[in-house]
N, C-alpha and C positions, 0 to 999 in steps of 0.2 A: 553552586547553583541553588538558588532559593527554591523552597517548596511553596508554590503559589496555589492557594485554595480560593476558589470562587464560591461565594455563598449567595444563593438566590432564593428569596422568599416567594413562595408560589401560592397565589390565590386568584382563581378565575383567570388563569393564563393558558388554558389548554390550547388555544389557537396561536399563541405566540412563543411559547417556551422552547419548542423544538428549533425554531429559527435562531433564537437567542443562543442556545447551547452550541449549535453548529458554527456560529460566527465567532466563537471564542478563539483567541490566538493560541498558537502552539506552545507558548511558555506556560500555559495553565497545567498544573500537575493534578489537581483534584477539583471536583465540582460537587458541591453539597446543595441539593435541591430540597427545600423545606416545604412540605405539603402542609399548609396551615389550615387543615380541615376544610379544604375547598369543596363546595357543594356540586361543582360540575365534574367534568371528566379529567381534571388536572391530575389527580392521583394516578389514574390509569396511564396517562401520557408519560408521567415521570417514571413509572415502572418500565415502560417500553424503552425509554431513553437509557435507563440504567442497564438494561439487557444489551443495548447496542454499544455502549461506551463504558469500558472498565473503570474510567476515572470518576464515574458518577456514583454518589451515595445518596440515598433518599432518606430524609428524616421526616417523621410524621408527628404533628401535634394532635393530641387526642381531641382538643377543642380549639376553636379559632382564637388565636392570641394576638392577632394584628401584626403589622410589619415588625414592630419592635420585639414582640414575643417570638416571632419566627426567626429574627436575626440573632437573638440571644441563644436560641437552640442551635442555630447554625454556627455561631461563634464558638460555643462550647464543644460542638462536634469537631470543628476545625482545630481547636486546641488539643483535643483527644488524639487527633491524627497528626499532631506535631507539625502544624503548618509554620512557615516562616513569615508569610504575608497573607492576610485574609482580605478579600475584596468583595464588597457588596455590589451586586448587580441586580437590577429589577428584572422581572420576568416578562414584562410587557413590551419590550423592544424599544423603550424610550431612551436608552443609553447606548452610546457608541462604544462598543467593546474593543475597538481598535486602539483606544486610549489606554488600555490596561498595561501595555508594555511600557509606556511612558511613565505611568504611575509607579510601576515596579522599579524602574530605573531610578526614580527620584528617592525612593526609600533605600534602595541598595547603595547608591552612589553619592547622594546629596545629604545624607544624614537626617532625613525627615522621618518622623514617627507615624505621621498620618497625612495622607494626601487625599484631596477631594476635588470634585468638579465645581466649577463656577460658571453659571449660565450668563452672568452679567458682564463678563470681560469682553465678549464678542458683541459689539453694538448692532451688527447686522442680524445676528441670531436673536438678540434681545427684542428687535422690532417684531419678530414673528411670534413672540410669546404672548398668549392671551392677556388682555388688559387686567382682568381680575386677578390673574396669577402675579402680574407685576406688582400690583398694589399690595397684595397680601405678602409677597416675598420681601419687598422693601421694608414694610413695617416690621415683619418678624425678624428681619436681619438686624435691625437696630436693637430690638429687645434682646436678641440672643447675644449680641456684642456685649451689652451691659451685664447680662446675667452670667455669661461664661467667662468673661475676662479676656477673650480672644477678640480684641478690637479690630484686628486686621481682616477678620473673616467677613465676607460680604454676601455670601450665599449659603447660610447655614442649613437651609432646608433641602439642599441638594443631596440626594441619597447615594450618589456614585462615590464610594469611599474605599480607601485602601489603608490598612493598619498593620504594623509589624507585630510580631508575636509578643515581644516584651511589653509593649503598651497594652495589648489586648489582655495579657495576664494581670496587669496592674489595675484594670478597670473593675470597679465595683458594679457587677451586673445587676445587683438588686436596685440600683438607682436608674437603670435604663428603662425608659417608659415603654410599655408594651405595644402601643398603637402608633398613630401618626405623629405623636410628639417624640418619636424615637430619635430622629436626626438631631433635633435641638437638645434633647436630654443627653445624647452622646457627646456633643460638643462641650456641654457643661461639665460632664464627668471627666473628659479628657484633661481638663484643667488640673485635676488632682493627681494626674499621672505625670504632669510636667511635660506633656507631649509637645513636640515641635511640629507645627501644622503648616502645610502649604496648599494653596488652591491653584488649580490650573484651568485654563479656558476649556470649557466642555459643554457646548450647546446641547440642550435636550432635543429629542426627536418627538414631535407631537403628531400622532396618527389619529385613527378613528377610535382608539380605545378610550374608555371613560375612566376618569380617576374616581377612586372611592373616597377621596378626601373632600370634605365639605369646607369651602373657604370661610363661610360665615361661622360655622362651628369652631373652626380654628381661631378666628379672630376673637371669639368669646372665651374659649377655654385655654388657649396658649398663654396669654399675658399673666393670669394669676399663677400659673405653674412656673413661668419664668421669673416672676417676682419672688416666689419662694426659693428658687434656685439661687437667685442673686443674694437674698438675705443669708442663705446658708454659706455661700462663697465668702461674703464679707465677714461673717462671724468667724469662719475657720481661718481665713487668710490674714485678717487684721487683729484678731483677738485671741485665737487659740494657738496657731503655729507661728505667729509673729505679732509684734507690736511696734508701730512706727508712727511717723508723722501723719500718714493716711488714717491711722486708727483714731488719732485726736480729731482730725478734720471730720470724720464720719460721726463720731460721738458728739462733739460740740455742735456741729452743724445740725444734726437731727434734733437734738434737744432744743436748740434755739429756734429752729424752724417750726417745730411742732408747738412749742410754747407760744410763739407769736401768732400762729394760726388759730390754735384753740382758744387762747386768751382773747384774741380779737373777736372771734365769732361769739363767744359767750357774752362779752361786754356789749357788743353791738346788739345782741338780742335783748339784753337787760335794759339798755337805754332806749332802744326802739319801742319796747313794750311800754315803757314809762312815758313815752312821747317827749323825751328831752334829748338835747344834743350831748354827745359824749364829750367829756373834758379833753382838752388838747393833750394833756399828759398821758391819759389812757390810750389815746390814738397813737402817740409817739412810741409808747412802750411796745404796743403790738406791731407797729410798722418796723421799728428798728430791729427788734429781735427776729422778726420774720425775714427781713432783708439780710441781716448778718448771718442767719442760719442758711439762707439760700446761697450766699457767697461762699460760706465754708463748705457746703455740699458740692458746689462747683469745683472748689479746690480739691476736694476729696476725689471727685471723678477724674480730674486732671492728673492727680497723683496715681490713681489706679490705672489710667491709660498708659502712663509712661513707666510704671514700676515693673520690677521683675517678678515673675510668678514664684512665690516662696517654695512651691513644691518641686521646682527645678533644681534646687540645691541638693536634693538627695539622689539625683539621677547620676 
């Protein structure tokens, strides 16, 4: 029988957390409630719940660390308590805890290391999702696919997740983002553990509670962070831990693409400033190197999409 530990980051959830805890299935062994220095009565409610339920342990952050910081603290506590499977559940009641049993079974019986919810599998539930969330999630999904290497993941920002102990132990927690970039950064870091990931249909429950996540802020701050994660993954996967055809595609494609782009811009500015037409040879050099580089990069992405994760070899 696996030891199932629920980790719930708690910030301004005083009116929701009791209901969330009481609705947890019987298979849950331990419950870790992380008080992320919430300014309301959340801390008091957590203490009351801990007195009522012996499965509950309360972890307190001395300062607000965001959802990622709270989850790192919760994961570390779960490992100290020797959990077999750790599950993240939000404290605002937006996640259907009845799905926990299914997630546990997939890890125990189907050899998955990481199981997460996907709000996009259910087209009827998708219609109920606010439009701004749809737009943001679809855009972020593509960027996370590219940066993480998990091309089959289509709802990476869904925070309903379950992870086994071995994968959790292999995670480099220092690379887990402290705030709302947590879910995306976690998917990116799972790549280096070689984790086998599965998504299951799990519509979110939208009530009257307000999200602390700013969609506009996410659209501005997430892409640069994901770009850095992508560059790190390509460097480690194709040049440090392995060298293959994809390595050549990325190197040659990047050099040719950037040369054509930069050379073309510089020469265009020079000839435009002089008021004369650029020679055909100059134009062809810029265009051909740019197109060749673009085609090589497309081949590199195709290779990356179909190639095996090199970190799986050590599992």
